[in-house]
C-alpha positions as CSV (number, residue, x, y, z in Angstrom):
1,X,-10.8,-61.8,-17.9
2,X,-10.0,-64.6,-20.5
3,X,-10.8,-67.3,-17.9
4,X,-14.2,-65.7,-17.3
5,X,-15.1,-65.3,-21.0
6,X,-13.6,-68.6,-22.2
7,X,-13.7,-71.2,-19.4
8,X,-12.4,-73.9,-21.7
9,X,-9.1,-71.9,-22.0
10,X,-8.5,-71.8,-18.2
11,X,-5.8,-74.5,-18.3
12,X,-3.9,-72.7,-21.0
13,X,-4.2,-69.4,-19.2
14,X,-3.0,-71.0,-15.9
15,X,0.1,-72.5,-17.6
16,X,1.1,-69.3,-19.5
17,X,0.5,-67.1,-16.4
18,X,2.5,-69.5,-14.1
19,X,5.4,-69.7,-16.5
20,X,5.5,-65.9,-17.1
21,X,5.2,-65.1,-13.4
22,X,7.9,-67.5,-12.5
23,X,10.3,-65.5,-14.7
24,X,9.1,-61.9,-14.5
25,X,6.7,-61.3,-11.6
26,X,9.3,-59.9,-9.3
27,X,10.4,-57.5,-12.1
28,X,6.8,-56.4,-12.7
29,X,6.3,-55.7,-9.1
30,X,9.4,-53.6,-8.9
31,X,8.3,-51.6,-12.0
32,X,4.8,-51.1,-10.6
33,X,6.2,-49.9,-7.3
34,X,8.3,-47.3,-9.1
35,X,5.5,-46.2,-11.5
36,X,2.8,-46.0,-8.7
37,X,4.8,-43.3,-6.9
38,X,3.4,-40.9,-9.6
39,X,-0.3,-41.5,-9.0
40,X,-1.5,-39.3,-11.8
41,X,0.7,-40.9,-14.4
42,X,0.0,-44.4,-13.1
43,X,-3.7,-43.8,-13.4
44,X,-3.3,-42.9,-17.1
45,X,-1.1,-46.0,-17.7
46,X,-3.7,-48.3,-16.2
47,X,-6.5,-46.7,-18.2
48,X,-4.5,-47.3,-21.4
49,X,-3.8,-50.9,-20.3
50,X,-7.6,-51.5,-19.7
51,X,-8.3,-50.5,-23.3
52,X,-5.7,-53.0,-24.6
53,X,-7.1,-55.7,-22.4
54,X,-10.7,-55.1,-23.6
55,X,-9.5,-55.2,-27.2
56,X,-7.8,-58.6,-26.7
57,X,-10.5,-60.3,-24.6
58,X,-13.5,-59.0,-26.5
59,X,-11.9,-60.0,-29.8
60,X,-12.5,-63.4,-31.6
61,X,-11.4,-66.5,-29.8
62,X,-8.5,-67.3,-32.2
63,X,-7.0,-63.8,-31.3
64,X,-7.3,-64.7,-27.6
65,X,-5.6,-68.1,-28.2
66,X,-2.8,-66.3,-30.1
67,X,-2.4,-63.9,-27.1
68,X,-2.0,-66.9,-24.7
69,X,0.6,-68.5,-27.0
70,X,2.5,-65.2,-27.2
71,X,2.6,-64.9,-23.4
72,X,3.8,-68.5,-23.2
73,X,6.7,-67.6,-25.6
74,X,7.5,-64.4,-23.7
75,X,8.0,-66.6,-20.6
76,X,10.8,-68.2,-22.5
77,X,12.4,-64.9,-23.3
78,X,11.0,-64.5,-26.8
79,X,10.2,-60.8,-26.5
80,X,10.9,-57.7,-28.5
81,X,13.5,-55.2,-27.4
82,X,13.5,-53.2,-25.2
83,X,10.7,-55.0,-23.3
84,X,12.9,-58.1,-22.5
85,X,15.8,-55.9,-21.4
86,X,13.5,-53.8,-19.2
87,X,12.1,-56.8,-17.4
88,X,15.5,-58.3,-16.8
89,X,17.2,-55.1,-15.6
90,X,14.4,-54.6,-13.0
91,X,14.7,-58.1,-11.6
92,X,16.0,-57.7,-8.0
93,X,17.7,-61.1,-8.0
94,X,19.7,-60.3,-11.1
95,X,20.6,-56.9,-9.7
96,X,22.0,-58.5,-6.6
97,X,23.6,-61.5,-8.5
98,X,24.4,-60.3,-12.1
99,X,25.8,-63.7,-13.0
100,X,22.4,-65.4,-12.5
101,X,20.9,-63.7,-15.5
102,X,23.4,-65.5,-17.7
103,X,23.0,-68.8,-15.9
104,X,19.3,-68.6,-16.4
105,X,19.8,-68.5,-20.1
106,X,19.2,-64.8,-20.7
107,X,22.2,-64.0,-22.9
108,X,23.0,-62.3,-26.1
109,X,25.9,-63.6,-28.3
110,X,28.0,-61.2,-30.3
111,X,29.8,-62.7,-33.3
112,X,32.5,-60.9,-35.2
113,X,33.4,-62.1,-38.7
114,X,36.8,-60.4,-38.4
115,X,36.0,-57.3,-40.5
116,X,36.6,-53.7,-39.6
117,X,38.1,-53.0,-36.2
118,X,38.4,-56.7,-35.4
119,X,41.4,-56.7,-37.7
120,X,40.9,-60.1,-39.1
121,X,40.1,-61.8,-35.8
122,X,36.7,-63.7,-35.8
123,X,35.3,-64.4,-32.4
124,X,32.2,-64.7,-30.3
125,X,31.4,-63.6,-26.8
126,X,28.3,-63.8,-24.6
127,X,26.9,-61.2,-22.2
128,X,23.6,-60.8,-20.2
129,X,20.6,-60.1,-22.4
130,X,19.8,-56.9,-20.5
131,X,23.2,-55.4,-21.6
132,X,23.3,-53.2,-24.6
133,X,25.7,-54.0,-27.4
134,X,27.1,-50.9,-29.0
135,X,29.6,-49.6,-31.5
136,X,32.5,-47.7,-30.0
137,X,34.2,-44.6,-31.5
138,X,37.7,-45.5,-30.6
139,X,39.6,-47.4,-33.4
140,X,40.7,-50.4,-31.4
141,X,37.5,-51.1,-29.5
142,X,35.6,-53.7,-31.5
143,X,32.5,-53.7,-29.3
144,X,31.3,-52.5,-26.0
145,X,28.5,-53.9,-23.8
146,X,26.8,-51.7,-21.2
147,X,24.7,-52.9,-18.3
148,X,21.0,-52.0,-17.8
149,X,20.4,-51.6,-21.6
150,X,23.2,-49.0,-21.7
151,X,21.9,-47.1,-18.6
152,X,24.2,-48.8,-16.1
153,X,27.7,-48.2,-14.9
154,X,29.2,-51.6,-15.7
155,X,30.8,-52.3,-19.0
156,X,32.7,-54.9,-21.0
157,X,34.8,-54.0,-24.0
158,X,36.6,-56.2,-26.6
159,X,39.8,-54.5,-27.8
160,X,42.1,-55.7,-30.6
161,X,45.4,-54.1,-31.4
162,X,48.0,-55.0,-34.1
163,X,51.4,-55.9,-32.6
164,X,54.5,-54.2,-34.0
165,X,55.6,-57.4,-35.8
166,X,55.3,-58.5,-39.5
167,X,51.9,-59.8,-40.6
168,X,53.4,-63.1,-41.7
169,X,55.1,-63.8,-38.4
170,X,53.6,-66.6,-36.4
171,X,54.0,-66.3,-32.6
172,X,54.5,-69.5,-30.7
173,X,53.4,-69.8,-27.1
174,X,57.1,-69.5,-26.1
175,X,57.4,-66.3,-28.0
176,X,54.4,-64.9,-26.2
177,X,55.7,-65.8,-22.8
178,X,59.2,-64.4,-23.6
179,X,58.2,-61.1,-25.2
180,X,54.7,-60.2,-23.9
181,X,54.0,-62.0,-20.7
182,X,56.7,-60.2,-18.8
183,X,56.8,-58.6,-15.4
184,X,57.3,-55.2,-17.1
185,X,54.2,-55.5,-19.3
186,X,52.1,-56.8,-16.5
187,X,53.0,-53.8,-14.4
188,X,52.5,-51.2,-17.2
189,X,49.1,-49.5,-16.9
190,X,47.4,-46.6,-18.7
191,X,48.0,-43.1,-17.3
192,X,45.8,-42.3,-14.3
193,X,45.2,-46.0,-13.4
194,X,46.3,-47.7,-10.2
195,X,47.5,-51.3,-10.5
196,X,46.0,-53.4,-7.7
197,X,47.1,-56.9,-8.8
198,X,48.2,-58.9,-11.8
199,X,48.9,-62.5,-12.8
200,X,49.0,-65.1,-15.6
201,X,46.4,-67.4,-17.0
202,X,45.5,-69.5,-20.0
203,X,42.7,-68.9,-22.5
204,X,42.0,-70.9,-25.7
205,X,45.4,-72.6,-24.9
206,X,47.1,-69.3,-25.3
207,X,49.3,-67.7,-22.6
208,X,47.7,-64.6,-21.2
209,X,47.8,-62.2,-18.2
210,X,45.3,-60.1,-16.3
211,X,45.6,-56.7,-14.6
212,X,43.3,-55.6,-11.8
213,X,43.0,-51.8,-11.9
214,X,41.3,-48.7,-10.4
215,X,40.6,-45.6,-12.3
216,X,38.6,-42.4,-12.2
217,X,36.6,-41.0,-15.1
218,X,33.5,-39.1,-16.2
219,X,30.3,-39.9,-17.9
220,X,28.6,-36.6,-19.0
221,X,28.8,-34.4,-15.9
222,X,29.1,-37.2,-13.5
223,X,32.4,-38.3,-11.9
224,X,32.8,-42.0,-12.0
225,X,35.2,-44.1,-9.9
226,X,35.9,-47.4,-11.7
227,X,37.2,-50.8,-10.7
228,X,38.2,-53.0,-13.5
229,X,40.0,-56.1,-14.6
230,X,41.6,-56.5,-18.0
231,X,42.5,-59.8,-19.6
232,X,45.2,-59.6,-22.3
233,X,46.2,-62.4,-24.7
234,X,47.9,-62.8,-28.0
235,X,47.0,-64.5,-31.3
236,X,48.8,-64.3,-34.6
237,X,50.1,-60.8,-34.6
238,X,47.3,-59.3,-32.6
239,X,46.8,-58.4,-28.9
240,X,43.3,-59.1,-27.7
241,X,42.0,-57.5,-24.5
242,X,38.7,-58.0,-22.7
243,X,38.2,-55.1,-20.3
244,X,35.5,-55.5,-17.6
245,X,34.7,-52.6,-15.4
246,X,32.2,-51.4,-12.8
247,X,31.6,-47.8,-12.0
248,X,30.1,-46.0,-9.1
249,X,28.9,-42.4,-9.2
250,X,30.9,-40.2,-6.8
251,X,27.7,-38.5,-5.8
252,X,26.0,-41.8,-5.1
253,X,28.8,-43.6,-3.3
254,X,30.9,-41.9,-0.7
255,X,33.1,-44.8,0.5
256,X,35.8,-46.9,-1.2
257,X,34.2,-49.9,0.5
258,X,31.0,-49.5,-1.5
259,X,33.0,-49.1,-4.7
260,X,34.9,-52.4,-4.1
261,X,31.7,-54.2,-3.1
262,X,30.2,-53.2,-6.4
263,X,33.1,-54.7,-8.2
264,X,33.0,-57.9,-6.2
265,X,29.3,-58.3,-7.1
266,X,30.2,-58.3,-10.8
267,X,33.4,-60.2,-10.6
268,X,31.9,-63.7,-11.1
269,X,30.0,-62.4,-14.2
270,X,33.2,-61.0,-15.7
271,X,34.8,-64.4,-15.3
272,X,31.9,-66.0,-17.0
273,X,32.0,-63.5,-19.9
274,X,35.7,-64.2,-20.3
275,X,35.1,-67.9,-20.4
276,X,32.5,-67.4,-23.1
277,X,35.0,-65.9,-25.4
278,X,35.8,-68.1,-28.4
279,X,38.4,-67.5,-31.1
280,X,36.5,-68.8,-34.1
281,X,39.7,-68.6,-36.3
282,X,41.2,-71.4,-34.2
283,X,38.4,-73.9,-35.1
284,X,38.2,-73.2,-38.9
């Protein structure tokens, strides 16, 4: 419509449309396919959109130019919430390969200044932009991030607990290995959880260990089978845990194979999120 009314803007329109389609056309097609199943509602939506289009195109030329520039910025991800999250969560490629959303630059960075439940530990961590960052009611959970703008069954939580040692005691890496990275600790799991595997690793030059677990839980009235990995490391007199989990509805998935397959789909993303964790205290 803009091209027909303002031929001199065709090049600008072409560039903005091409950039936007390259990022979000598959998402739009997915959304349209879903909405079009309700023909009556879809007709109303299209009528409303036509009114918006008429207002934009029939307006003064400077308004049209502003619209083109806005679409161009939206192609770069500069978009209000929850529009950007909605487009990202309906991208079929990102649904199949969750890590790709982060790799394509669609991320949100959470920065803690150490206040409140962070217990004096300042840090930052990156998650996909389509994930919702939320407060958690439990006292040791600093932040939780939930997939599909909080509608999904995958989650990452940052947990910080005070260790039973004096505040002024400084742990060396040898102390951590001797007292905390032990076979007993690595095999100890919360009640109801099943330990699948465990091992040691290094993060921020600190000794750490991981636990691969299975668990069952509930969200509302739905029974959820969960596969998770928890990364545990120690700094000052604090234990920091990054817990990454995928869930599958018992009603939606009948086989254990599907449950494990869902976890494997998210595993590379969980590793990337772990690697994005930065202890800001260490670089002050």
